C-alpha positions in Angstrom: 2.4 -66.7 -13.4 1.8 -64.4 -16.2 0.8 -66.1 -19.3 1.9 -69.3 -18.6 4.8 -68.9 -21.3 7.3 -66.1 -20.6 10.6 -66.5 -18.8 8.1 -69.6 -17.3 10.0 -72.6 -16.4 7.4 -74.9 -16.5 6.3 -73.9 -19.7 9.6 -74.5 -20.8 9.7 -78.2 -19.2 5.8 -79.5 -20.0 5.4 -78.0 -23.8 9.1 -77.5 -25.3 10.7 -80.3 -23.5 13.2 -78.0 -22.2 15.5 -78.3 -18.9 19.0 -78.1 -16.9 18.6 -81.8 -15.6 20.4 -84.4 -17.5 18.2 -86.9 -17.1 15.3 -85.0 -18.1 12.9 -86.6 -20.8 9.8 -84.5 -21.8 6.4 -84.7 -20.3 4.1 -86.5 -22.9 1.2 -86.6 -20.8 0.5 -84.7 -17.6 -2.7 -86.3 -17.1 -1.1 -86.5 -13.0 -0.3 -83.1 -13.0 -1.8 -80.6 -10.4 -0.3 -77.1 -11.3 -1.9 -74.1 -8.7 -1.4 -70.8 -11.0 -1.7 -67.2 -9.3 -1.8 -64.2 -11.5 -2.6 -60.7 -10.1 -2.4 -58.9 -13.3 -6.2 -58.9 -15.1 -5.0 -59.1 -18.9 -1.8 -61.6 -17.6 -4.2 -63.8 -15.9 -6.5 -64.2 -19.5 -3.4 -64.9 -21.4 -2.6 -68.0 -18.8 -5.9 -69.2 -19.5 -5.7 -69.4 -22.7 -2.4 -70.8 -22.2 -3.3 -73.3 -20.2 -6.5 -74.2 -21.9 -3.7 -74.8 -25.0 -1.9 -76.9 -22.8 -4.6 -78.9 -21.4 -5.9 -79.9 -25.1 -2.6 -80.9 -26.3 -0.7 -82.6 -23.4 -3.7 -84.0 -21.4 -3.4 -81.8 -18.9 -6.3 -82.9 -16.6 -6.7 -79.8 -14.0 -5.4 -76.5 -13.4 -6.3 -74.0 -10.9 -5.5 -70.6 -11.7 -6.1 -68.0 -9.3 -6.6 -64.1 -10.3 -5.1 -63.1 -6.9 -2.0 -61.8 -5.2 0.0 -62.8 -2.6 0.6 -60.7 0.4 2.5 -60.9 4.1 0.5 -59.0 5.2 -3.2 -61.0 5.9 -4.8 -58.5 8.1 -5.9 -56.4 5.4 -9.2 -57.3 3.4 -8.0 -55.6 0.1 -4.2 -54.8 -0.8 -3.3 -52.0 -3.2 -1.3 -53.4 -6.2 0.4 -51.5 -8.9 1.6 -52.6 -12.2 2.7 -51.1 -15.6 -0.1 -50.2 -18.2 0.3 -52.6 -21.2 -3.0 -52.4 -22.9 -3.2 -51.1 -26.4 -4.2 -47.4 -25.0 -1.3 -47.1 -22.8 0.7 -44.0 -22.8 4.2 -44.8 -25.0 5.9 -44.6 -21.6 4.9 -47.8 -21.0 4.7 -49.6 -24.4 8.8 -48.4 -24.8 9.6 -50.4 -21.5 11.1 -53.7 -22.0 8.6 -56.6 -21.5 10.4 -57.8 -18.4 9.2 -54.2 -17.0 5.7 -53.8 -19.0 4.6 -56.9 -18.6 5.9 -58.8 -15.3 6.4 -56.1 -13.1 4.0 -55.7 -10.3 4.2 -54.3 -6.8 
């Protein structure tokens, strides 16, 4: 889900009215949609909540379920280590110089 905007096809469809389908019409009212949004990186999760708060106010999205978690194939572990690039303001210059897709959207 990242921040709910960057490289996100749902944002393109819901907010900008963009789609590759020929018979597509923009969604004016999202009252009957229930998106489930999974984002493990805390800073991206907080941005995601802000994005969907705005969508709820402007497009009448009745409900969205943001989840600050990651999905793993191994259900036997109570916790799973998750690594991502430091994108905070005080991050090392090496991290800040990375392209957005790597700095903000890469995690394992």
